[in-house]
N, C-alpha and C positions, 0 to 999 in steps of 0.2 A: 406441493411437490417436495420430494425427498432430496435433501442436500447431501451429495456424495463427498466424503472427506478422506483425504490421504494424510497420514501423520508421518512427518520426517524428522527424526531426532536420533542421535547416536546413543542415547541412553535408554535402555529397554524399560526402565522403571518410569521414565517420563512418558514414553509412548503408551505404556499401560495406563498410567494415570489419566492422560488426556483421553484415551479411549473410553475409560470408565465415565469420565465427566460428560462425554458426548453421547455415549451409548444408551443412556436412559431416555433420550429424547426421540420420540417416534418420527420426527421430521428429519433426523440426521442419521446417515448410514456411513460408518467408518469402513471404507472399502479396501483399505490396505495400509501398510506401514513401510517405512524405509529407514535404514540405519545409516545411510550416507547419501550424498548428493547424487551419485550415479544411480543408485537404486531409486531415488525420488523421481528422477527424470524417466527412468525406465518404467516405473510403475505408473507414472502420470500418463505416459504414452499408451500403456496397456489398459489402464482402468478408467481413464478419462474422468477424474473427479471434478467436482465443481470448485472445491477449495482445497489447497494444500497448506497444512500447518507446517511451516518450515523453520527448523533450527538453523542458525547461521554457521556455527562452528561444527563442522562434521568432517570425517576423513574422506579420502579419495577426491571427491568434488565437494567444495564447500557450498553453503546455502546460497551464497551470492551467485555463483555460476549456475547452480541448479535453478534458481529463480529466473535468471536471465534466459535460460533455455526454455523453461516451461512457459513463461510469459511470451517469449518470442515466437514460440510455436503455437500459441493460442490454446494450450492444453488445459489451463485452469487459472483461477486467480490465486495469488499466493498471500497468505497471512503469516507474517514473520513472528516467530517466538523469540523473545529477547529478554535479557536481564536489564536492558536499557541503560547501558553505560555510555551511550552516544559515542562509541568508538568508530573507527573507519569501516568496520564490518556492517554496522547498522546503516551507515550512509551508503555503503556499497550496495546493500540490498535494495534500498530505496531507488538508487540509480538504475538498478537492474529491472525495476518495474513492480516491486512488491506493492500490493494493494492496501496493506495495512500492517500495523505493528501491535503486538500484544505482549504484555508482561507475563513471564512464566509463573508469576505468583498470583495470577488472576483467579477469580472465583469461577465455579462452574457456570453460574448464571451469566457472568460477563463473557466467558468463552463462547457459550451458545449464542449470545447476542452478537458477538463479533463475527462468528461464522455466518450467521444469517445475513448480517449487513454486507459482508464481503460478497456473499453469494448473490445478493440483490444488486451488486454493482456499486455499493456505497463504501468506499475504501477508508473513510475516516473512522477508525475503530474507536479510538479514545481521544477526544478533542484536546485534552490537556497534554497528552503525549505528542500529538501532532503539532501543537503550538510550540512545544519545546524543541522539536525537530526543526521547525521553520525558523525559530529564533536562532538556533545554532547555525543553520545555513546562512541566515542573513548576516551574522557577524563573522562568518568564515569566508564569505565570498570576496573577491577583489572589490575594493571600494567600501567594504563593510567596516564595522567598528572594531573587528578583530582581525587576526592574521589568517590568511588562507591556509587551510590544512592540506597536507599531502593527500592526493586522491579525491579531493572534493571538487571535481569539475562541475561547473554550473550546468543545469539542464540545458541551457541555451547553447552549449558547446563551447563557443569561444568567448563567452561572457556577454554577448550581445542579446541579453534577454529582452530588453525593451524593443529591439528590432524584430525579434521573433514574434512578440505579441502584436506589434504594429502590422507586420506583414500578414498575420493570420486572418485579418479582416473580421474580427469579432463584432457582433452587434452590440448595441448599448446594453441590452439585457444580459448578454453573455459576459460582458465586462463586469457587470454588477455581480453575477454569479461567481466569476473568477476571483473578484475581490473578497467575496465571502469565503471561498475555498481557502484563500490565503490567510484568513483569520481562523481557520480550523473549524468552520461551522459544518454541521451535519445537514443532510437534505431537509430534514424537518425544520431546523433553525433557519435555513435559507428561505424555505417556502414561507415561513411565518414573517420573516423580515421583509420579503419582497411582495407579500400578499398574493402568492401564486400557489398552485397545487404542487404536491410532491412529484406527481407525474411530469408536470411541466419543468420542474427543477431538474429531474433526471434527464429529460430531453436536452435541456440547455447544457448540462454537464457533458453529455455524450458528444454534442456538437462541438463544444469548445476543446474537448480533448482531441478530437479528430483534427480540428483546425490547427492546434498547437503542436500536434505530433507527439503528444504525451500518452504513455501507456497507463497512467493512473492519475487519480485526482490529487494525490499527494505530490506527484511530480509537477502537475499544473500549479499547485499552490506554491511550490518552491520557485518555479519559473516566475510566477507573479511577484513573489517577494524580491527576486533578483531584478525584476523590471521596475521595482519601486511602487508596485501596487499594494495597497493596504498598509 
């Protein structure tokens, strides 16, 4: 199946470059562009892409609010483009439900792989990036080894992440998968470690996301870290 992609970035040169990187793949169709968050939401509603490549810092409506709206309305999965300085914008996008994060300096091959994985429902784009994010959240949450940073509200809302996980009623296998997500593992790595198929892993991930009320596997991973899992 062809993966429909919308590119949202306020720099025309970056949009053009990303379009060229994706345009050579027969399985990817760049269906539109947006120069700001409002246009990203408007075009996502009109074009219904599978994946939105989203810059964070854009005029009118930033990428965080655009991500929140697009994910909240179920319009598409959002893959955030970032310079990855781990500032409040990156954390805000994750809280808004971004499915993954990608460095703007990425190669064409890595970009295509990331788009395919997000379209397939696998939000862990780059495990090393995910682990850095998780570690940052772990040290910035109340009770962590660092100081809480402004705007970094735990996924569990009031900080009761352990209660959220306990009330979710996860099965033993789902807890194992959640622990693996908290370590930044991909579906393939989880499947190999638990000796199950990738299809079964995807099913467990879908079930635990629904039970935990998380919109992405990265959110579930952070919740797990906040609950002391992994």
